[in-house]
C-alpha positions as CSV (number, residue, x, y, z in Angstrom):
1,M,129.8,100.3,77.4
2,G,127.7,97.2,77.0
3,A,126.5,97.2,80.9
4,Y,125.7,101.2,80.1
5,D,123.8,100.8,76.9
6,D,121.3,97.8,78.8
7,E,121.0,100.0,81.6
8,H,120.2,102.8,79.4
9,E,117.5,101.3,77.4
10,R,116.2,99.8,80.5
11,R,115.5,103.0,82.0
12,E,114.1,104.3,79.0
13,Q,111.8,101.4,78.9
14,K,110.8,101.8,82.3
15,T,110.1,105.8,81.8
16,R,107.8,105.3,79.1
17,V,103.8,106.3,79.9
18,D,100.6,105.7,78.7
19,A,98.9,109.0,78.1
20,D,96.2,107.9,75.9
21,F,93.7,108.7,78.7
22,A,94.5,112.3,78.7
23,E,92.7,112.7,75.3
24,E,89.7,111.8,77.4
25,R,88.4,114.6,79.5
26,S,85.6,114.3,82.5
27,E,83.0,116.5,82.8
28,Y,82.2,117.6,86.3
29,R,79.5,119.0,87.5
30,G,78.6,120.4,91.2
31,S,79.6,123.1,93.1
32,L,82.8,124.3,95.0
33,T,82.6,126.1,98.5
34,Y,85.7,128.2,99.6
35,D,87.0,128.8,103.2
36,S,87.6,131.7,104.5
37,G,90.5,130.2,106.6
38,D,88.9,130.7,110.3
39,D,89.8,127.1,110.9
40,A,93.6,127.3,110.0
41,D,94.1,129.7,113.4
42,A,92.6,127.4,115.5
43,L,94.4,124.3,114.0
44,L,97.8,126.4,114.5
45,D,96.6,126.9,118.0
46,Q,96.2,123.4,119.1
47,F,99.3,122.8,117.4
48,R,100.9,125.0,119.5
49,E,99.2,123.8,122.5
50,L,100.1,120.1,121.7
51,K,103.9,121.4,120.9
52,Q,104.1,122.6,124.5
53,E,102.9,119.7,126.4
């Protein structure tokens, strides 16, 4: 079981994450725009045309 223990310890050390940065919250200022989705239909049409070639 020695090899198992070594592998278990190696994986445990590998999965440790330094999450100290999560406590620092950034403040963002700006604006947000919403796309109504009209462009998605045009992209789908273009994809269909390319697929047919």
